[in-house]
TORVO-869265 format. One line per field, with one value per atom (N, C-alpha, C, O): atom name; residue in one letter; x, y, z; residue number from 1. Coordinates in steps of 0.05 Angstrom, whole numbers, plus 5000, padded with zeros to 4 digits. Example, Ala and Ser with C-alpha at 12.3 -4.5 7.8 and 13.67 -1.06 7.14 Angstrom:
# TORVO-869265
atomo <- c(N / CA / C / O / N / CA / C / O) $
residuo <- c(a / a / a / a / s / s / s / s) $
X <- c(5264 / 5246 / 5264 / 5285 / 5257 / 5273 / 5258 / 5268) $
Y <- c(4886 / 4910 / 4934 / 4934 / 4955 / 4979 / 5001 / 5023) $
Z <- c(5156 / 5156 / 5156 / 5169 / 5142 / 5143 / 5157 / 5161) $
num <- c(1 / 1 / 1 / 1 / 2 / 2 / 2 / 2) $
***
This chain:
# TORVO-869265
atomo <- c(N / CA / C / O / N / CA / C / O / N / CA / C / O / N / CA / C / O / N / CA / C / O / N / CA / C / O / N / CA / C / O / N / CA / C / O / N / CA / C / O / N / CA / C / O / N / CA / C / O / N / CA / C / O / N / CA / C / O / N / CA / C / O / N / CA / C / O / N / CA / C / O / N / CA / C / O / N / CA / C / O / N / CA / C / O / N / CA / C / O / N / CA / C / O / N / CA / C / O / N / CA / C / O / N / CA / C / O / N / CA / C / O / N / CA / C / O / N / CA / C / O / N / CA / C / O / N / CA / C / O / N / CA / C / O / N / CA / C / O / N / CA / C / O / N / CA / C / O / N / CA / C / O / N / CA / C / O / N / CA / C / O / N / CA / C / O / N / CA / C / O / N / CA / C / O / N / CA / C / O / N / CA / C / O / N / CA / C / O / N / CA / C / O / N / CA / C / O / N / CA / C / O / N / CA / C / O / N / CA / C / O / N / CA / C / O / N / CA / C / O / N / CA / C / O / N / CA / C / O / N / CA / C / O / N / CA / C / O / N / CA / C / O / N / CA / C / O / N / CA / C / O / N / CA / C / O / N / CA / C / O / N / CA / C / O / N / CA / C / O / N / CA / C / O / N / CA / C / O / N / CA / C / O / N / CA / C / O / N / CA / C / O / N / CA / C / O / N / CA / C / O / N / CA / C / O / N / CA / C / O / N / CA / C / O / N / CA / C / O / N / CA / C / O / N / CA / C / O / N / CA / C / O / N / CA / C / O / N / CA / C / O / N / CA / C / O / N / CA / C / O / N / CA / C / O / N / CA / C / O / N / CA / C / O / N / CA / C / O / N / CA / C / O / N / CA / C / O / N / CA / C / O / N / CA / C / O / N / CA / C / O / N / CA / C / O / N / CA / C / O / N / CA / C / O / N / CA / C / O / N / CA / C / O / N / CA / C / O / N / CA / C / O / N / CA / C / O / N / CA / C / O / N / CA / C / O / N / CA / C / O / N / CA / C / O / N / CA / C / O / N / CA / C / O / N / CA / C / O / N / CA / C / O / N / CA / C / O / N / CA / C / O / N / CA / C / O / N / CA / C / O / N / CA / C / O / N / CA / C / O / N / CA / C / O / N / CA / C / O / N / CA / C / O / N / CA / C / O / N / CA / C / O / N / CA / C / O / N / CA / C / O / N / CA / C / O / N / CA / C / O / N / CA / C / O / N / CA / C / O / N / CA / C / O / N / CA / C / O / N / CA / C / O / N / CA / C / O / N / CA / C / O / N / CA / C / O / N / CA / C / O) $
residuo <- c(x / x / x / x / x / x / x / x / x / x / x / x / x / x / x / x / x / x / x / x / x / x / x / x / x / x / x / x / x / x / x / x / x / x / x / x / x / x / x / x / x / x / x / x / x / x / x / x / x / x / x / x / x / x / x / x / x / x / x / x / x / x / x / x / x / x / x / x / x / x / x / x / x / x / x / x / x / x / x / x / x / x / x / x / x / x / x / x / x / x / x / x / x / x / x / x / x / x / x / x / x / x / x / x / x / x / x / x / x / x / x / x / x / x / x / x / x / x / x / x / x / x / x / x / x / x / x / x / x / x / x / x / x / x / x / x / x / x / x / x / x / x / x / x / x / x / x / x / x / x / x / x / x / x / x / x / x / x / x / x / x / x / x / x / x / x / x / x / x / x / x / x / x / x / x / x / x / x / x / x / x / x / x / x / x / x / x / x / x / x / x / x / x / x / x / x / x / x / x / x / x / x / x / x / x / x / x / x / x / x / x / x / x / x / x / x / x / x / x / x / x / x / x / x / x / x / x / x / x / x / x / x / x / x / x / x / x / x / x / x / x / x / x / x / x / x / x / x / x / x / x / x / x / x / x / x / x / x / x / x / x / x / x / x / x / x / x / x / x / x / x / x / x / x / x / x / x / x / x / x / x / x / x / x / x / x / x / x / x / x / x / x / x / x / x / x / x / x / x / x / x / x / x / x / x / x / x / x / x / x / x / x / x / x / x / x / x / x / x / x / x / x / x / x / x / x / x / x / x / x / x / x / x / x / x / x / x / x / x / x / x / x / x / x / x / x / x / x / x / x / x / x / x / x / x / x / x / x / x / x / x / x / x / x / x / x / x / x / x / x / x / x / x / x / x / x / x / x / x / x / x / x / x / x / x / x / x / x / x / x / x / x / x / x / x / x / x / x / x / x / x / x / x / x / x / x / x / x / x / x / x / x / x / x / x / x / x / x / x / x / x / x / x / x / x / x / x / x / x / x / x / x / x / x / x / x / x / x / x / x / x / x / x / x / x / x / x / x / x / x / x / x / x / x / x / x / x / x / x / x / x / x / x / x / x / x / x / x / x / x / x / x / x / x / x / x / x / x / x / x / x / x / x / x / x / x / x / x / x / x / x / x / x / x / x / x / x / x / x / x / x / x / x / x / x / x / x / x) $
X <- c(7172 / 7196 / 7220 / 7218 / 7244 / 7264 / 7269 / 7269 / 7274 / 7279 / 7307 / 7309 / 7326 / 7351 / 7347 / 7360 / 7333 / 7323 / 7309 / 7321 / 7292 / 7277 / 7293 / 7287 / 7316 / 7336 / 7352 / 7359 / 7358 / 7377 / 7366 / 7381 / 7337 / 7325 / 7331 / 7339 / 7329 / 7336 / 7367 / 7374 / 7386 / 7413 / 7411 / 7427 / 7400 / 7397 / 7388 / 7399 / 7370 / 7360 / 7379 / 7385 / 7393 / 7418 / 7439 / 7452 / 7443 / 7464 / 7462 / 7480 / 7434 / 7427 / 7433 / 7446 / 7425 / 7428 / 7458 / 7469 / 7471 / 7502 / 7521 / 7544 / 7511 / 7530 / 7530 / 7546 / 7509 / 7510 / 7490 / 7484 / 7477 / 7454 / 7433 / 7424 / 7424 / 7401 / 7412 / 7431 / 7397 / 7406 / 7383 / 7368 / 7374 / 7355 / 7327 / 7306 / 7331 / 7311 / 7305 / 7286 / 7319 / 7311 / 7335 / 7357 / 7327 / 7346 / 7339 / 7318 / 7362 / 7367 / 7352 / 7359 / 7335 / 7323 / 7345 / 7339 / 7371 / 7385 / 7393 / 7400 / 7392 / 7400 / 7386 / 7400 / 7358 / 7340 / 7352 / 7353 / 7360 / 7373 / 7401 / 7405 / 7417 / 7439 / 7437 / 7450 / 7421 / 7417 / 7404 / 7414 / 7386 / 7377 / 7400 / 7403 / 7414 / 7434 / 7452 / 7458 / 7461 / 7483 / 7477 / 7492 / 7453 / 7444 / 7445 / 7454 / 7432 / 7435 / 7464 / 7469 / 7480 / 7507 / 7520 / 7536 / 7514 / 7524 / 7518 / 7535 / 7490 / 7487 / 7497 / 7500 / 7501 / 7510 / 7540 / 7549 / 7554 / 7584 / 7600 / 7622 / 7589 / 7599 / 7606 / 7605 / 7613 / 7614 / 7638 / 7638 / 7658 / 7684 / 7685 / 7692 / 7678 / 7671 / 7656 / 7661 / 7634 / 7612 / 7627 / 7625 / 7639 / 7653 / 7674 / 7678 / 7690 / 7711 / 7699 / 7712 / 7677 / 7661 / 7651 / 7654 / 7637 / 7625 / 7647 / 7643 / 7670 / 7693 / 7709 / 7724 / 7704 / 7721 / 7712 / 7689 / 7735 / 7737 / 7738 / 7736 / 7742 / 7746 / 7716 / 7712 / 7697 / 7667 / 7657 / 7667 / 7638 / 7628 / 7607 / 7598 / 7596 / 7580 / 7591 / 7579 / 7615 / 7631 / 7622 / 7621 / 7615 / 7603 / 7577 / 7577 / 7560 / 7538 / 7546 / 7533 / 7559 / 7569 / 7583 / 7577 / 7599 / 7615 / 7599 / 7605 / 7576 / 7556 / 7545 / 7541 / 7537 / 7521 / 7541 / 7534 / 7567 / 7581 / 7586 / 7589 / 7587 / 7591 / 7567 / 7569 / 7540 / 7516 / 7519 / 7516 / 7527 / 7531 / 7547 / 7539 / 7569 / 7593 / 7578 / 7576 / 7567 / 7550 / 7531 / 7528 / 7516 / 7492 / 7504 / 7495 / 7525 / 7540 / 7555 / 7551 / 7571 / 7586 / 7571 / 7578 / 7552 / 7533 / 7549 / 7539 / 7570 / 7586 / 7596 / 7598 / 7600 / 7614 / 7641 / 7655 / 7652 / 7680 / 7688 / 7673 / 7716 / 7728 / 7738 / 7748 / 7734 / 7740 / 7726 / 7702 / 7735 / 7724 / 7712 / 7726 / 7690 / 7678 / 7692 / 7695 / 7700 / 7720 / 7740 / 7742 / 7758 / 7782 / 7766 / 7777 / 7744 / 7735 / 7726 / 7729 / 7717 / 7710 / 7734 / 7738 / 7755 / 7775 / 7792 / 7804 / 7795 / 7806 / 7791 / 7803 / 7766 / 7758 / 7753 / 7738 / 7765 / 7764 / 7787 / 7787 / 7810 / 7835 / 7843 / 7854 / 7838 / 7838 / 7823 / 7834 / 7802 / 7782 / 7788 / 7775 / 7805 / 7809 / 7790 / 7787 / 7773 / 7759 / 7732 / 7717 / 7722 / 7695 / 7678 / 7660 / 7677 / 7655 / 7652 / 7629 / 7671 / 7669 / 7660 / 7647 / 7666 / 7656 / 7623 / 7609 / 7615 / 7587 / 7575 / 7551 / 7586 / 7578 / 7575 / 7553 / 7593 / 7593 / 7572 / 7555 / 7573 / 7550 / 7522 / 7504 / 7517 / 7492 / 7486 / 7464 / 7506 / 7499 / 7497 / 7484 / 7510 / 7511 / 7485 / 7470 / 7477 / 7452 / 7426 / 7408 / 7425 / 7409 / 7406 / 7385 / 7435 / 7434 / 7424 / 7412 / 7432 / 7419 / 7386 / 7375 / 7375 / 7346 / 7340 / 7323 / 7349 / 7342 / 7346 / 7331 / 7372 / 7374 / 7348 / 7335 / 7341 / 7323 / 7297 / 7289 / 7288 / 7264 / 7263 / 7243 / 7290 / 7292 / 7294 / 7286 / 7304 / 7301 / 7273 / 7268 / 7250 / 7227 / 7213 / 7192 / 7229 / 7214 / 7224 / 7217 / 7244 / 7250 / 7240 / 7237 / 7236 / 7226 / 7249 / 7273 / 7237 / 7256 / 7259 / 7240 / 7284 / 7291 / 7277 / 7270 / 7274 / 7257 / 7279 / 7276) $
Y <- c(8359 / 8346 / 8364 / 8387 / 8355 / 8371 / 8386 / 8373 / 8414 / 8427 / 8417 / 8418 / 8409 / 8402 / 8369 / 8362 / 8354 / 8331 / 8338 / 8328 / 8349 / 8358 / 8368 / 8362 / 8384 / 8394 / 8371 / 8370 / 8349 / 8330 / 8307 / 8290 / 8304 / 8279 / 8281 / 8260 / 8304 / 8302 / 8293 / 8279 / 8302 / 8294 / 8264 / 8249 / 8255 / 8227 / 8208 / 8186 / 8218 / 8203 / 8200 / 8177 / 8220 / 8216 / 8200 / 8185 / 8202 / 8187 / 8157 / 8142 / 8150 / 8121 / 8111 / 8090 / 8124 / 8114 / 8114 / 8093 / 8135 / 8139 / 8123 / 8117 / 8115 / 8103 / 8071 / 8055 / 8063 / 8032 / 8018 / 7995 / 8032 / 8023 / 8012 / 7990 / 8028 / 8021 / 8009 / 8019 / 7988 / 7977 / 7973 / 7958 / 7983 / 7984 / 7994 / 7983 / 8015 / 8030 / 8008 / 8013 / 7986 / 7970 / 7972 / 7978 / 7965 / 7963 / 7938 / 7926 / 7929 / 7904 / 7912 / 7933 / 7897 / 7898 / 7906 / 7920 / 7893 / 7899 / 7930 / 7938 / 7945 / 7974 / 7985 / 7999 / 7983 / 7993 / 7986 / 8003 / 7959 / 7953 / 7966 / 7975 / 7966 / 7980 / 8009 / 8018 / 8019 / 8047 / 8052 / 8071 / 8040 / 8036 / 8026 / 8040 / 8007 / 7996 / 8019 / 8026 / 8030 / 8051 / 8073 / 8081 / 8083 / 8103 / 8098 / 8114 / 8071 / 8059 / 8056 / 8059 / 8051 / 8046 / 8072 / 8073 / 8094 / 8116 / 8124 / 8133 / 8122 / 8130 / 8116 / 8127 / 8087 / 8064 / 8074 / 8085 / 8068 / 8067 / 8091 / 8094 / 8110 / 8135 / 8135 / 8113 / 8157 / 8161 / 8143 / 8125 / 8153 / 8141 / 8111 / 8096 / 8100 / 8069 / 8057 / 8036 / 8072 / 8063 / 8064 / 8046 / 8084 / 8086 / 8070 / 8062 / 8063 / 8044 / 8014 / 7997 / 8009 / 7988 / 7979 / 7957 / 7998 / 7999 / 8003 / 7995 / 8014 / 8016 / 7986 / 7979 / 7974 / 7947 / 7933 / 7927 / 7927 / 7911 / 7882 / 7870 / 7870 / 7842 / 7829 / 7805 / 7846 / 7838 / 7821 / 7825 / 7803 / 7794 / 7808 / 7800 / 7832 / 7849 / 7874 / 7896 / 7872 / 7902 / 7914 / 7939 / 7908 / 7919 / 7936 / 7960 / 7928 / 7942 / 7959 / 7980 / 7958 / 7974 / 7996 / 8019 / 7992 / 8015 / 8029 / 8053 / 8019 / 8032 / 8051 / 8073 / 8047 / 8061 / 8088 / 8111 / 8079 / 8100 / 8119 / 8144 / 8108 / 8127 / 8145 / 8169 / 8132 / 8146 / 8171 / 8194 / 8164 / 8187 / 8207 / 8230 / 8200 / 8221 / 8239 / 8264 / 8225 / 8241 / 8259 / 8280 / 8250 / 8269 / 8290 / 8313 / 8285 / 8306 / 8327 / 8351 / 8320 / 8335 / 8346 / 8367 / 8332 / 8340 / 8332 / 8340 / 8320 / 8313 / 8285 / 8275 / 8273 / 8248 / 8248 / 8267 / 8231 / 8235 / 8206 / 8188 / 8203 / 8182 / 8178 / 8157 / 8201 / 8200 / 8180 / 8177 / 8166 / 8155 / 8165 / 8180 / 8160 / 8174 / 8177 / 8198 / 8157 / 8157 / 8174 / 8190 / 8177 / 8193 / 8222 / 8240 / 8226 / 8253 / 8266 / 8290 / 8248 / 8257 / 8260 / 8281 / 8241 / 8248 / 8270 / 8281 / 8278 / 8301 / 8327 / 8348 / 8325 / 8352 / 8350 / 8367 / 8328 / 8329 / 8333 / 8333 / 8336 / 8332 / 8305 / 8300 / 8289 / 8260 / 8251 / 8239 / 8257 / 8250 / 8264 / 8254 / 8283 / 8298 / 8319 / 8323 / 8333 / 8356 / 8346 / 8342 / 8342 / 8335 / 8349 / 8337 / 8376 / 8394 / 8387 / 8387 / 8382 / 8376 / 8349 / 8344 / 8333 / 8303 / 8303 / 8288 / 8321 / 8322 / 8338 / 8334 / 8354 / 8367 / 8343 / 8339 / 8331 / 8311 / 8288 / 8277 / 8282 / 8258 / 8268 / 8252 / 8294 / 8305 / 8304 / 8297 / 8313 / 8316 / 8290 / 8289 / 8269 / 8238 / 8230 / 8219 / 8235 / 8225 / 8233 / 8217 / 8261 / 8272 / 8265 / 8267 / 8253 / 8243 / 8214 / 8204 / 8200 / 8177 / 8174 / 8155 / 8195 / 8201 / 8205 / 8190 / 8219 / 8226 / 8204 / 8199 / 8192 / 8163 / 8146 / 8138 / 8141 / 8119 / 8135 / 8123 / 8155 / 8167 / 8164 / 8158 / 8169 / 8166 / 8140 / 8135 / 8121 / 8090 / 8084 / 8065 / 8097 / 8087 / 8090 / 8079 / 8110 / 8112 / 8093 / 8094 / 8074 / 8052 / 8027 / 8021 / 8013 / 7983 / 7966 / 7971 / 7946 / 7928 / 7907 / 7898 / 7895 / 7871 / 7846 / 7847 / 7828 / 7799 / 7783 / 7761) $
Z <- c(3093 / 3090 / 3091 / 3082 / 3100 / 3097 / 3071 / 3050 / 3070 / 3044 / 3032 / 3008 / 3047 / 3037 / 3023 / 3003 / 3034 / 3017 / 2996 / 2977 / 2989 / 2970 / 2947 / 2924 / 2955 / 2936 / 2923 / 2899 / 2944 / 2934 / 2920 / 2910 / 2918 / 2904 / 2875 / 2864 / 2862 / 2831 / 2828 / 2809 / 2846 / 2841 / 2853 / 2842 / 2869 / 2872 / 2851 / 2847 / 2839 / 2817 / 2799 / 2793 / 2787 / 2773 / 2783 / 2768 / 2808 / 2819 / 2818 / 2812 / 2825 / 2823 / 2797 / 2796 / 2774 / 2743 / 2741 / 2735 / 2746 / 2741 / 2755 / 2745 / 2779 / 2796 / 2791 / 2801 / 2773 / 2772 / 2782 / 2774 / 2806 / 2826 / 2807 / 2812 / 2786 / 2768 / 2740 / 2728 / 2733 / 2707 / 2694 / 2706 / 2670 / 2654 / 2671 / 2668 / 2689 / 2700 / 2726 / 2740 / 2731 / 2754 / 2773 / 2766 / 2799 / 2822 / 2834 / 2832 / 2848 / 2864 / 2892 / 2904 / 2899 / 2927 / 2954 / 2974 / 2950 / 2972 / 2977 / 3000 / 2953 / 2959 / 2978 / 2994 / 2983 / 3003 / 3030 / 3047 / 3034 / 3060 / 3065 / 3088 / 3047 / 3046 / 3058 / 3076 / 3045 / 3054 / 3082 / 3096 / 3092 / 3116 / 3137 / 3158 / 3132 / 3148 / 3154 / 3177 / 3133 / 3133 / 3152 / 3170 / 3145 / 3165 / 3195 / 3210 / 3203 / 3226 / 3243 / 3267 / 3221 / 3231 / 3237 / 3256 / 3221 / 3231 / 3253 / 3269 / 3260 / 3287 / 3311 / 3333 / 3305 / 3325 / 3328 / 3349 / 3304 / 3302 / 3300 / 3313 / 3284 / 3282 / 3253 / 3242 / 3238 / 3206 / 3198 / 3181 / 3213 / 3196 / 3199 / 3181 / 3227 / 3226 / 3207 / 3196 / 3203 / 3181 / 3148 / 3132 / 3144 / 3118 / 3113 / 3090 / 3135 / 3132 / 3130 / 3119 / 3138 / 3137 / 3111 / 3102 / 3100 / 3073 / 3052 / 3030 / 3058 / 3039 / 3036 / 3017 / 3054 / 3050 / 3027 / 3021 / 3013 / 2991 / 2989 / 2968 / 3016 / 3020 / 3019 / 3015 / 3023 / 3026 / 3001 / 2979 / 3007 / 2979 / 2966 / 2945 / 2978 / 2965 / 2958 / 2961 / 2947 / 2949 / 2922 / 2925 / 2900 / 2879 / 2889 / 2883 / 2901 / 2907 / 2931 / 2930 / 2946 / 2967 / 2953 / 2959 / 2937 / 2921 / 2905 / 2903 / 2891 / 2878 / 2893 / 2882 / 2919 / 2940 / 2948 / 2950 / 2951 / 2956 / 2934 / 2938 / 2912 / 2885 / 2883 / 2877 / 2890 / 2891 / 2909 / 2901 / 2937 / 2953 / 2944 / 2946 / 2934 / 2929 / 2906 / 2908 / 2884 / 2862 / 2870 / 2859 / 2892 / 2903 / 2917 / 2915 / 2933 / 2953 / 2935 / 2941 / 2913 / 2897 / 2871 / 2859 / 2866 / 2840 / 2818 / 2797 / 2814 / 2794 / 2798 / 2821 / 2778 / 2780 / 2791 / 2784 / 2807 / 2818 / 2823 / 2830 / 2819 / 2827 / 2857 / 2865 / 2871 / 2898 / 2913 / 2908 / 2931 / 2951 / 2973 / 2987 / 2980 / 3000 / 3027 / 3040 / 3032 / 3062 / 3057 / 3075 / 3034 / 3028 / 3030 / 3043 / 3021 / 3015 / 3048 / 3054 / 3064 / 3093 / 3105 / 3118 / 3103 / 3117 / 3113 / 3132 / 3086 / 3075 / 3084 / 3090 / 3086 / 3100 / 3130 / 3140 / 3145 / 3173 / 3189 / 3213 / 3171 / 3182 / 3192 / 3213 / 3175 / 3182 / 3206 / 3224 / 3206 / 3226 / 3256 / 3275 / 3260 / 3279 / 3288 / 3312 / 3267 / 3272 / 3279 / 3260 / 3302 / 3308 / 3297 / 3285 / 3298 / 3286 / 3255 / 3247 / 3240 / 3213 / 3206 / 3185 / 3224 / 3224 / 3227 / 3214 / 3247 / 3249 / 3226 / 3223 / 3211 / 3188 / 3167 / 3156 / 3163 / 3140 / 3152 / 3137 / 3177 / 3183 / 3179 / 3174 / 3181 / 3168 / 3144 / 3135 / 3130 / 3103 / 3089 / 3068 / 3101 / 3087 / 3097 / 3081 / 3120 / 3129 / 3114 / 3109 / 3106 / 3089 / 3064 / 3051 / 3052 / 3025 / 3022 / 3002 / 3048 / 3046 / 3046 / 3038 / 3056 / 3059 / 3028 / 3019 / 3017 / 2990 / 2968 / 2950 / 2974 / 2959 / 2964 / 2944 / 2988 / 2995 / 2979 / 2959 / 2984 / 2965 / 2937 / 2924 / 2928 / 2900 / 2890 / 2867 / 2907 / 2896 / 2894 / 2879 / 2906 / 2904 / 2877 / 2870 / 2860 / 2834 / 2812 / 2788 / 2824 / 2801 / 2811 / 2834 / 2792 / 2793 / 2809 / 2808 / 2825 / 2833 / 2819 / 2805 / 2819 / 2801 / 2818 / 2841 / 2804 / 2820 / 2826 / 2837) $
num <- c(1 / 1 / 1 / 1 / 2 / 2 / 2 / 2 / 3 / 3 / 3 / 3 / 4 / 4 / 4 / 4 / 5 / 5 / 5 / 5 / 6 / 6 / 6 / 6 / 7 / 7 / 7 / 7 / 8 / 8 / 8 / 8 / 9 / 9 / 9 / 9 / 10 / 10 / 10 / 10 / 11 / 11 / 11 / 11 / 12 / 12 / 12 / 12 / 13 / 13 / 13 / 13 / 14 / 14 / 14 / 14 / 15 / 15 / 15 / 15 / 16 / 16 / 16 / 16 / 17 / 17 / 17 / 17 / 18 / 18 / 18 / 18 / 19 / 19 / 19 / 19 / 20 / 20 / 20 / 20 / 21 / 21 / 21 / 21 / 22 / 22 / 22 / 22 / 23 / 23 / 23 / 23 / 24 / 24 / 24 / 24 / 25 / 25 / 25 / 25 / 26 / 26 / 26 / 26 / 27 / 27 / 27 / 27 / 28 / 28 / 28 / 28 / 29 / 29 / 29 / 29 / 30 / 30 / 30 / 30 / 31 / 31 / 31 / 31 / 32 / 32 / 32 / 32 / 33 / 33 / 33 / 33 / 34 / 34 / 34 / 34 / 35 / 35 / 35 / 35 / 36 / 36 / 36 / 36 / 37 / 37 / 37 / 37 / 38 / 38 / 38 / 38 / 39 / 39 / 39 / 39 / 40 / 40 / 40 / 40 / 41 / 41 / 41 / 41 / 42 / 42 / 42 / 42 / 43 / 43 / 43 / 43 / 44 / 44 / 44 / 44 / 45 / 45 / 45 / 45 / 46 / 46 / 46 / 46 / 47 / 47 / 47 / 47 / 48 / 48 / 48 / 48 / 49 / 49 / 49 / 49 / 50 / 50 / 50 / 50 / 51 / 51 / 51 / 51 / 52 / 52 / 52 / 52 / 53 / 53 / 53 / 53 / 54 / 54 / 54 / 54 / 55 / 55 / 55 / 55 / 56 / 56 / 56 / 56 / 57 / 57 / 57 / 57 / 58 / 58 / 58 / 58 / 59 / 59 / 59 / 59 / 60 / 60 / 60 / 60 / 61 / 61 / 61 / 61 / 62 / 62 / 62 / 62 / 63 / 63 / 63 / 63 / 64 / 64 / 64 / 64 / 65 / 65 / 65 / 65 / 66 / 66 / 66 / 66 / 67 / 67 / 67 / 67 / 68 / 68 / 68 / 68 / 69 / 69 / 69 / 69 / 70 / 70 / 70 / 70 / 71 / 71 / 71 / 71 / 72 / 72 / 72 / 72 / 73 / 73 / 73 / 73 / 74 / 74 / 74 / 74 / 75 / 75 / 75 / 75 / 76 / 76 / 76 / 76 / 77 / 77 / 77 / 77 / 78 / 78 / 78 / 78 / 79 / 79 / 79 / 79 / 80 / 80 / 80 / 80 / 81 / 81 / 81 / 81 / 82 / 82 / 82 / 82 / 83 / 83 / 83 / 83 / 84 / 84 / 84 / 84 / 85 / 85 / 85 / 85 / 86 / 86 / 86 / 86 / 87 / 87 / 87 / 87 / 88 / 88 / 88 / 88 / 89 / 89 / 89 / 89 / 90 / 90 / 90 / 90 / 91 / 91 / 91 / 91 / 92 / 92 / 92 / 92 / 93 / 93 / 93 / 93 / 94 / 94 / 94 / 94 / 95 / 95 / 95 / 95 / 96 / 96 / 96 / 96 / 97 / 97 / 97 / 97 / 98 / 98 / 98 / 98 / 99 / 99 / 99 / 99 / 100 / 100 / 100 / 100 / 101 / 101 / 101 / 101 / 102 / 102 / 102 / 102 / 103 / 103 / 103 / 103 / 104 / 104 / 104 / 104 / 105 / 105 / 105 / 105 / 106 / 106 / 106 / 106 / 107 / 107 / 107 / 107 / 108 / 108 / 108 / 108 / 109 / 109 / 109 / 109 / 110 / 110 / 110 / 110 / 111 / 111 / 111 / 111 / 112 / 112 / 112 / 112 / 113 / 113 / 113 / 113 / 114 / 114 / 114 / 114 / 115 / 115 / 115 / 115 / 116 / 116 / 116 / 116 / 117 / 117 / 117 / 117 / 118 / 118 / 118 / 118 / 119 / 119 / 119 / 119 / 120 / 120 / 120 / 120 / 121 / 121 / 121 / 121 / 122 / 122 / 122 / 122 / 123 / 123 / 123 / 123 / 124 / 124 / 124 / 124 / 125 / 125 / 125 / 125 / 126 / 126 / 126 / 126 / 127 / 127 / 127 / 127) $
***
């Protein structure tokens, strides 16, 4: 397994709890699907388009998506932050114009998604 994923798993465990994904040690089944579909969307549509979609506050599942984005930020930064993931990526890529930096963030976020999915397995699922 990737060394970076192994390093991120403890942070991901904390992020799942702190972001609101887990309540009383249980998580909704939907989170596994959100993580998987986000990874696929990054590959198909690109990082910025995926983050824009997941940041959409008009969606009916906005709370769960927001919790997932919070968990990604906490896992990446190691601390709780109110910064939105899309803004974090845009600020680090010169508003999406630096392709090399976008690729770097894409790899970091994809690795973080893997760590979150693995960490999610340690929680019981809500029925």
